[in-house]
N, C-alpha and C positions, 0 to 999 in steps of 0.2 A: 844561524847559519840554516838554510832548508836546502836540501838537495832537489833537484827538479830532474825526473827521468824526461827523457824526450816521449812524446805521444807515439805509440805504436801506429803504422799506416794501417789504414783500413785493407781489409784483405778483398780483393777485387774477385768478383765472380767471373770464371773463365767460360766461355761458350765452347770452347774446343771439344771436351768430353761429350757435349750435348749433340754436336754436329757429329762426331764420330758415331754415335749411337743411331742418330738418324740416316746415317749412310750404310750402316749395316743393316738396318731395318728394310731401308729402299732395295739393296742388293737381295735379300733375303725373298722379300714379296715379288720381286721381278723373277726370280729363280723357281719359285715355287707356284706362281701363277699360271693359268693354262688360258690359251688365247684359242677363241672361237672362230670358225670359219664363217665369217659373215657373208658369203657368196652361197650359203646352203638354199636360202629363199630369195628371189630376186624382190626387193622392197619396191621398186617403181619399175613402170613399165618404159621402154625406151621412149624418148622424147619424139615429137613429131617430126621435127626438122632433121633429127640424126638420119644417116642413111641406114634403113632398116632392112635386114636381109629377111628373104622369104622364109629361114629356116627358124626365125624367133616365134617362140609358142604364142599363142592369142591370148590364151585364158590360163588360169591355175584353178584347179580343183583342190581343196583341202579335206583330207579324210582324217578325222580324229578317231582314235581307236582309244577306248575307255580300258578300265580294268576288268569289266565285265566282259569285254570283247566283242561289244556291239558298235559297229562303224556308225559315225554320226558326220552327215554329209550337210551343210549349210544349215545347222541346227536340229537337222531331223534323224532321229535313229532308223536305220534299214536293216533288212535283213540282206543275205547275201544275193538273191535273186533281183530284188528291187534295187541294191546299188549296182549291180550288173546292167540293169536297164538304163539307171540313170547315166551311168559311166559311158554307154553305148549310145544313147542320144547325144550326150557332149560329144563325144569323138566324130559322130556322124554330122553334128553342125560345124563342128571344126576340129579336122585332123590332127593339129598339132597342139591340142590342149594338153597341158602338163597337169598331171596328178601326184600330189603330194601326201603322204601317208604320216601322220604323226601318232605314233603308239605312245601309250602312257607306260610309265616305267613298270607298272605292275600288269600290263597286258601280257596274256600268255603268246608264245611264240605261234601257235596254232592259228590264233586270231588274225594274227598278222599275214600269215600265208594264205587264208582264206580270202583276203580284202586283196592280196596280191594276184590272186588266181582269179578272181571276179573282175579286176581291172584288166588282166591279159586277155581273159575270154571277151571283154567288151570290146578290145582292139586299141587300147591304150599302148603307145610306143614311149611315152616320155612318162616316166614313173620314178618318183624319189621316196626313200623313206628317211626320215629325220630322226635321230636318235636322242633323248634328252636322258640325263642321268636322274635315277630315282633317289628320291630323298630320304637319307638314313633313319 
């Protein structure tokens, strides 16, 4: 006489703990993430068919300000007087020209103020400064 034991049922892998962990991670990343304001720089110009207002800027000039404090306009490093003359020429051609200053995270505040003063003396009325976080 042999005793036969019934076979054990196989353990099923449950997906519930994995789903719980994934939901916790999702909530964590949603809470700790930052959202950028994507309206900082207009990516496209208004379309031809849209009803444009005369207040819309005709062009945008971007001035990059490096860690050395030298402003760069259209790939050319400029001093304060040359920058002011270039901005004055752009504003004379189109008064609603928008100027965007993009300082480096390591740029000194005085260099930014110098560029802003040059823009103001050139007659720029639409001026924006973008802030990027410095890498640690």
